[in-house]
C-alpha positions as CSV (number, residue, x, y, z in Angstrom):
1,X,-9.3,25.4,8.6
2,X,-12.8,27.0,7.5
3,X,-12.9,29.0,10.5
4,X,-10.2,31.9,10.4
5,X,-10.4,35.3,9.3
6,X,-7.0,36.6,7.5
7,X,-5.7,38.6,4.8
8,X,-2.9,36.1,4.4
9,X,-1.8,35.6,0.5
10,X,-2.4,32.6,-0.4
11,X,-0.6,32.4,-3.3
12,X,2.6,33.4,-2.0
13,X,1.9,31.1,1.1
14,X,1.6,28.4,-1.6
15,X,4.9,29.1,-3.6
16,X,6.7,29.0,-0.1
17,X,5.2,25.8,0.7
18,X,6.1,24.3,-3.0
19,X,9.6,25.7,-3.1
20,X,10.0,24.6,0.3
21,X,10.5,20.6,0.0
22,X,8.5,20.2,3.4
23,X,6.2,17.4,3.3
24,X,3.5,20.0,5.1
25,X,3.8,24.0,5.5
26,X,1.8,25.3,8.4
27,X,1.0,29.0,8.6
28,X,1.9,30.3,11.8
29,X,1.3,33.6,13.8
30,X,3.4,35.0,17.2
31,X,0.6,34.8,20.3
32,X,1.3,35.6,24.0
33,X,-0.8,34.3,26.5
34,X,-0.8,36.4,29.6
35,X,-1.3,34.4,32.9
36,X,-2.7,36.3,35.6
37,X,-1.5,34.4,39.0
38,X,1.6,33.8,40.3
39,X,3.1,30.3,38.7
40,X,4.7,28.0,40.9
41,X,7.6,25.8,39.8
42,X,7.8,22.9,42.1
43,X,10.1,19.8,41.9
44,X,9.2,15.9,42.3
45,X,8.9,16.8,46.1
46,X,6.4,19.8,46.0
47,X,9.2,22.0,47.1
48,X,9.0,25.3,45.5
49,X,11.9,26.4,42.9
50,X,10.5,29.5,41.5
51,X,8.1,31.7,41.8
52,X,7.3,33.9,38.5
53,X,4.4,36.5,39.0
54,X,2.0,37.1,36.2
55,X,4.2,35.5,33.1
56,X,3.8,36.0,29.7
57,X,4.4,33.4,27.3
58,X,5.0,33.6,23.6
59,X,4.1,30.7,21.2
60,X,4.2,30.1,17.4
61,X,0.6,29.0,16.6
62,X,-0.5,27.3,13.9
63,X,-3.0,29.6,12.0
64,X,-5.2,26.7,10.6
65,X,-3.8,26.9,7.1
66,X,-1.6,24.0,5.6
67,X,-0.2,23.2,2.6
68,X,0.3,19.5,2.0
69,X,2.6,17.2,-0.5
70,X,1.1,14.1,-1.8
71,X,3.3,12.1,0.1
72,X,2.4,13.4,3.7
73,X,-1.4,12.9,2.3
74,X,-0.8,9.2,1.5
75,X,0.2,8.9,4.9
76,X,-3.5,8.8,6.2
77,X,-5.0,4.9,5.6
78,X,-8.0,4.9,3.5
79,X,-11.5,5.3,5.6
80,X,-9.7,5.9,8.5
81,X,-9.9,9.7,10.8
82,X,-7.1,10.8,11.7
83,X,-6.8,13.8,13.6
84,X,-4.4,16.7,12.1
85,X,-2.0,16.6,15.2
86,X,-2.0,12.7,15.2
87,X,-0.6,13.4,11.2
88,X,1.8,15.9,12.2
89,X,3.6,13.8,14.2
90,X,3.5,10.5,12.4
91,X,5.2,12.7,9.7
92,X,7.8,13.6,12.2
93,X,8.5,9.9,13.4
94,X,9.2,9.2,9.4
95,X,11.8,11.9,9.5
96,X,9.9,14.3,6.7
97,X,10.3,17.9,7.0
98,X,7.6,20.4,8.2
99,X,8.0,23.8,7.6
100,X,6.5,27.1,9.6
101,X,5.4,30.0,7.2
102,X,5.4,33.2,9.7
103,X,2.7,35.5,9.1
104,X,2.4,39.1,10.9
105,X,-0.9,40.1,9.5
106,X,-4.5,40.3,10.0
107,X,-5.5,36.5,11.5
108,X,-8.1,35.9,14.3
109,X,-9.3,32.3,14.9
110,X,-13.3,32.3,14.9
111,X,-14.2,29.3,16.1
112,X,-16.0,30.4,19.3
113,X,-19.3,32.3,19.5
114,X,-17.5,35.7,20.8
115,X,-14.6,35.5,18.4
116,X,-17.1,35.3,15.6
117,X,-18.9,38.3,16.4
118,X,-15.7,39.9,16.5
119,X,-15.1,38.6,13.0
120,X,-18.1,39.9,11.5
121,X,-17.3,43.7,13.3
122,X,-13.5,43.7,12.1
123,X,-14.9,42.2,8.6
124,X,-17.0,45.1,7.9
125,X,-14.4,47.5,9.3
126,X,-11.7,46.1,7.2
127,X,-13.5,45.2,4.3
128,X,-11.4,46.2,1.4
129,X,-8.6,44.3,3.4
130,X,-10.0,41.0,3.1
131,X,-11.7,41.4,-0.7
132,X,-9.3,44.1,-2.3
133,X,-10.9,47.3,-3.9
């Protein structure tokens, strides 16, 4: 994706992918989502089974940085639009190995205008981190 700001070392990422044997490698980052309400867990009859006050959920999310093998890309029919999730699901259905590359450094998705503004501010503050000395 072209809408991320990160200090990911792409060389290390691609070396990891090349040596992994996976059809696809997805750079991943830990995120937590705070639900600011009480979450109700019900059964099929709408009976309350649990109540969780303002839970925090932890996820490993895609950073929008991918390594592909040729065999993965060959699954995309020529001239046909295929979303990334559809490609990944098709590869999984074929039994292909897909790896994640956990990354704990700086990562910001800048797909929304407020994220873009944050990226501009942080890029200016952390310029050497992104561009080197």
